[in-house]
N, C-alpha and C positions, 0 to 999 in steps of 0.2 A: 768626462771626469775632470779633465784638465780645465775646461771652461768653468765648471763648478768651484773648482780649487781657487782659480783666479778671481772669481766673483767673491768668494768668501774672504780672501785677502784683502780685496778693495774694501769690503764692508768693514772689516776689522781696522783698516788703516784710515779710512775716511769717516766712518760712522754712518748711522742710519740715514741721515739727511742727504748725504751725497748718494747713498744707495737708492733712496726713494726717488730721486730725480730721474731715474731711468725706468721706474716702475709705474706703469698707468695706474695701477690698482691703488697706489699710495698717494695719488694726487689729492691735495686738500686735507689729508689726515693730520691729526695732531702728532707730536713726536711720540707720545705714548701709544698712540694707535699705529704709527709706523713700526714701532718696535715689536708690538704684537703680531702685526702682519708679517714681519721679517721672520720671526720665530715660526709662524705658521708655514711660511713658504719653505723654510729650511727643513721643517718636520715632513712636509709633503715631498721634497726632493729626496730625502732618505727613503721614503716609501717607494718613489720612483714610478708608480703606476696608478692609474684610476680606471676603474671598471664602472661603466654606467650604461643603464638601460632606459628606453623610452618607448611610448606607444604611439607617438605622432611624428617626432622629428625624423626626417628622411636622412639616408647616408650622405647626400650631398651637403645638406644643412649642418650635419654633424661634422663634416670636414671643415667647414668654415668656422663653426664654433670651437672646434679644438685648436685651430691656428690662432684664433683671436684669444683663446684661453691662455695659451702659452705667452703670447705677447703681453697679455694683461698683467701677468704675474712675473715676467721675465724668466720663465722656465726654459730649460734647454730642450732642444729637439729630441734629445734622448729620453725625455720624460714620456712615458707610454700612456696613452689614453685608448681604451678599448671600448668600442660602442656596440651595443645590441639592440636591434629593433624587433619588438614583439607586439602582436595584438593584445588587447586588453585581457581577454580571456586567458590566453597563453601566458601573459605576464603574471597574472594573478595566481594562476596554477603553480607556476614555477617558483614564485616567491613564497607561497604557502608551503610548498614541499621543501624548500631549502631552509626556511625558518624553522619548520617542524624538525628537521634534521640537525639543526644547530650549526650549519655551515652555509653561508650565502656566497654566491659568485659575484654579486654586484655590490658596489659601495654606495652608489646612488641609483635610484630608480624614479621614474615618473609614470604614474598610473592614471588613465583617464577613467577612473572609477571612484568618485568621492566617497561613496557609501563604504567601499572596501577600505579606503584609507582612514577614515575615522574609526572603523572597527579594529584595524591593525595597530593604530596608535593607542586605542584604549587597552590592547593586550600587551603594550609595551615593546613592540617590534621596532620602533624607530628610535634612533639616537637623539638625545636632546642636544640641540645646538641653537643658541641664539644669534643667528647670522646678523651682522650689522646692517645688512640690506632689509631685514624685516621692518625697520623703522619706516620705510617707504610703502609698506603694506597694511597700514593700520586699518584702512577702510575695508580691505578685503578680509581681514581677520574679524573685524566688527560685523561683517555681512555673513559670517559663519562658513567662509571658504577655506578655512585652514585653522591650525592650532598654533599659536605663537610659541615658538621654541621647538616645534617638531616637524610642521610641514606647511607649505602654502603652494599655490599653483604657479608653475613656470609659465603657464599660458592657458587661456581659456578658449574653448571652441564651441561650436553649436551645430545643430541640425536645423537649418532654417530654409525658407523658401528661396528658390533660385530659378531663373528663367533666361531664355535667349532673347534679347532685345530685338535681333533681326528677324525673329519668327513671331514674337508676341509682345505687343505694345501694352504693357501693364504699368498703370499709374498709381496703383493702390498703396496703402501704407500699413495695412493690418492684416492679422489672420483672417478677420471677417471678410476683408476684401479679396483675399486669396481664395477662400472657400467659395465666395460668390462667383469668381472668375473661372474656377476650374471646371473645364468641360468634362462630361462623363467619358471615362476611358482614356483621357489624354493628360493625366497627371499621376504622380507617384507620391506616395507617402513612406516614411520610414518604417521598416519592418521590425516592430517592437517584440515580436516572438522570436527573433534570431539575433539581435543586437542589443547589448546592454546600453550603448549610448542612444540608440533610437528609443528604447524603453525608458530610460531616465529622462529623455526629452518629452516623451508622453506623460511620464509622471509629473514633470513641471507644468506641462500645459493643463493638466487636470486641476491645477491650483486656480486656474482662471476661467476654464471652460468646463461646463457640464457635459454629461454623456450625450445629450441630444446634438450638440455641436458635432460630435464625432460620427454619430449615427448618420448625420446629413452628408458628411464625407463619404462614409461607407456606401451610401445609396447611389453614389456616383461612380462606383466601381474603379477605384484607384488601383495602380500597380503597387505591389509591396517590394521595396528595395532596402537592403540593410547595408549596401556599400556605397559611399558617396561617389566613388569613381563612376559607377554605372548610372547613377541618377543624373550626374553631370553629362554624361555621354548622351543619354536620351534626350535632354533638352537641347544639347548641342546639335543633334541631328534633326530636331523637330518631331521626334517621335512622341515626346511629351511636351506640353505647353509650359507646365510647372513641375518642379520637384519640391516638395514641402519639407523633404528631409535632406536637403542638400549641404555641402560643405564649402566655406569660404575659400579654403585652400585650393580646392578643385577649380573654382571660379578663377582664382588668380593664375593658376597654372595654365588654364585654357586661354585666358585672355592674353597671356604673355605670347601665345602662339598665334594671336590674331582674332580670337573669337570676341564676342561682345555679350558675354553672360552678365547678368545682374544678380545681386544678392539683396535680401530684404531683412533687416532687423526690425520685426514688427513693432509698431507703436503701442500695442496692447501687451507687449512683453514677450520675452522668449527665454528658454531655459539655457543658462550659461553652464557649460560642462567644464569644471575646472580640472586641469591635469595636475594632480597633486604630486610634488617632488619632495623627496625625503632622503635622509641617510639611514641606512640600515643599522640597527644597533650592533649587529655582528660583523660590520664592515671590516674588511682586511686593511684598508687604507683610509682611515677616518680623517686624517689631515687633508689629504688630497680631495676627499669628499667635501669637506667644509670649503675648501677653495672653489670647487665646482658650484656648490650651491650659491656662495657669494657671487661668482661671476654670472651664473645664469639668471640670477634675479637682479643683477645690476642694470643700469640704463643700457649699456652697450650690448649686454646679452639680450635683453628684452627687444632691442631695436632689430637685432638679428632674427629672433624668433617671429616677430611681426612681419618683417620684410620677406622672410623666406618661407614661413609656414602659416601666414595669416592668423597667428595666434593673438588673442586679446590679452593685454597686460593688466596685471592687478596693481601696478605701481601707481601711487597717487600722483596725479600731475603728468603722467606720461603722455606724450604726443606721438601717436602712431605715424610711421613712415608711409602707411598705406591705409589712410583713413576711410577710403571708399569700401575697402574690403574688410579691414580689421579696425573698427573705430575705437576711439578712447572709451574706456570702461564708464566714465562719468557721463557720457553722452547717450548712453543707452538705458532702456528700461529692462531691468532683469527681474525675472520671476522669482520670488522669494521662496526658496526650497530649504527646508530644514534637514540638510544632509545628515547632520550628526544624529538625528533620531530615526534615520532610516535603516532598515536592515534587509537581509535576504528574504524574509517573509513579505515585507513591504513590496520588494520587487516582483515576487511571485503573484501577489494580489493584483497588481497593475497588469503584469503580463496576461494574466487569466481574463481580466476585464477587457483588455485590448482585443484579445482572441475572440471573446463573446461578441464584440462590436463588429469586427472587420472579417473574422473567418469563423462564423458560427456553425 
């Protein structure tokens, strides 16, 4: 309390320019923008708390993000940030229940389900907020990966081929190369029957491959896995030569411990799964939520997410700190998926199709 009072006295005495000199978020802003930021920070400090939930960010990463967030805005240690990690299905279920009840426990959420995000936004569940950071996401909005003023992805991920270079010397560049190299019974694919991210990955791949391609894979008797941790473990031990539904974050985690796993962003395209982040319309701490959105989408926030979670940034011109694991978006061939037009019926259709091919 004393720290906040002293800070307020300094601001009133010296003005916003002197205040801004000690606030990283204010660097390079015009005087009017500094004033607006100062007001927002003051309103957030009065709220005193931020509650956010995510489907990807791990607790250790959250700790680093929260520390950087406080520094970025000059917030006191007394400003509380509460983090909740939930799986995609559990997150969607909880959000829908709380929105329906008219009382939400989260201010900000990030959901790895673009179809749900577009639908929830159409229903008016998100707070309209034109973040100043949105200017750096023009290409992502144009690609249909968010709705300007309502949500964009804080990081993209994918279910892509991975392998252990100490076990399998693979030099291919495409899904076609992967399919040709996969030995019967010694590779895995994502279980689209039990995982939405694997299902949406299959949906994306169906935009570039016809059913015979997948029937060819099915004939080789792959193992079906819906958790990226397990697919990485199987290639790490040599049980599988390839995991077609692997995760870059698991590769990075394993390699930090001395493994030599490789990841492939196929030249024929891959499904980018955007983790949509938004402020809930009924948020109890909307000003704190706006600060979090601005921070997580900033250059600093995106560097942290790329370095610690191998997420692909949607910022135009972003340079990834881990380009071998999470390359710059502009260097990748993304399969064009019209997430906005998709719905639950579409997912059901593709799930049934996948089951008819792989588990008839």
